[in-house]
Each structure stands twice: as structure tokens, then as C-alpha cells.
N, C-alpha and C positions, 0 to 999 in steps of 0.2 A: 504494499499500499504506499503510495507516494503522497506526500503533503506539499503543496505548492503555495508559497506566500509571495504575493507581489505588492510592491510599494511604489507609490507615485507621489511626487512633490510638486506643487505649483509655487512660483515665486511671486505671483500677483497678490494683492491685498484682498481679502485676508489670506494669509498663508495657509495652504491646505495640504495635509498629509493623509493619504488614503492607503489602507492595507486591506487586502483581500486574501482569505484563506480558502483553499479548495483541497479536499481530500479525495484523491482518485478512487472511484468506485463507490464512494459513500454519498448518500442523498443529503449532504450537509454543506452549507454555505455560510460564511461569516464575512462581514465587511465592517470596517471601522474607519471613520473619517474624523480627523481633528482639524479644527480651524482656529488659527490664532490671529488676532487683529489688534492693532494699537488703538488706544483711546486718546481723547484730547488731554486727559490728565496724566499723560506719559506712563500709562499702565498698559497691560495686555489683557484682553479678554480671551477666553477659550470656550469652544463649543465642541463637544464630542457627540458623534452620532454613530450608533451601532445597529446593524441589521443582522439577524440570525434567521436562517431558513433550514428546517429539517423536514424532509419529505418522506415521512414514514406514516403509513396509515394508522389512524386511531391514536397514536401516542406522540406524533410529531409536534402538535401544538403544545403539549405539556413540556416536551423537552425544550422548545423555543422559549417558553415562559420561564422555565428554570434557568436557562442560560442568561436571559435578560436580567433576572433577579440577581444572579451571581455577578454579572458585569456591573450592575448598579452598586453593589456592595464594594467591589474593588475600586470603582471610581470615587465613591464617597470617601473610602479610606485614603486614597491617593490625594484627594482634595484637601483633606484635613492635614496630611503630612506636608504637602507643599505650603499650605497656609502657615503651619507652625514654623517651617523653616524660614519662610519669608518674614515672619514676625519676630524671629529670635535675633 
């Protein structure tokens, strides 16, 4: 089984980083996009968008939901970590 990860980066504003994960032979797809943009107050805003797709009859929706909840927990923890580092 091969796992393919592709990354693209745009230099336009907002800066956009996209990652797509494909697992050969598996009905699973994941894509994450991160956008970073400057603000007038010399700060940076960030937006993270994730999309999960699991094409498995009857249980695919449950797996997608669980993946989304797990990703949200990770992003919340990362946000707290970054904020604490910036405020120290």
C-alpha cells in the first residue's frame, strides 16, 4: 500500500499551503489547507480548512466524523501552544 502526500504553496496574499493525502487502494482522502494573511496591526491571521472523505458503506460517515473531531482537538491544542509561546 502506497501513501502519497502532495504539497503546494502559493506566494500570493494570503499565503496558502495545501496538503493532500491519498492512500493507494483505500477509499480515503484527506486535504488540509492553511492560509496565512497579514493584518493592519502587523499581526498574522491563520485559517485552517480540512476535508476528509471515507467511502465505506454504512460506516464511512462515522469515520469521517471521528477524524474531524480528532483534527479539531489537535488544532485546538496547537493553537493554545502557539499562543502560550507567543505570550511568554
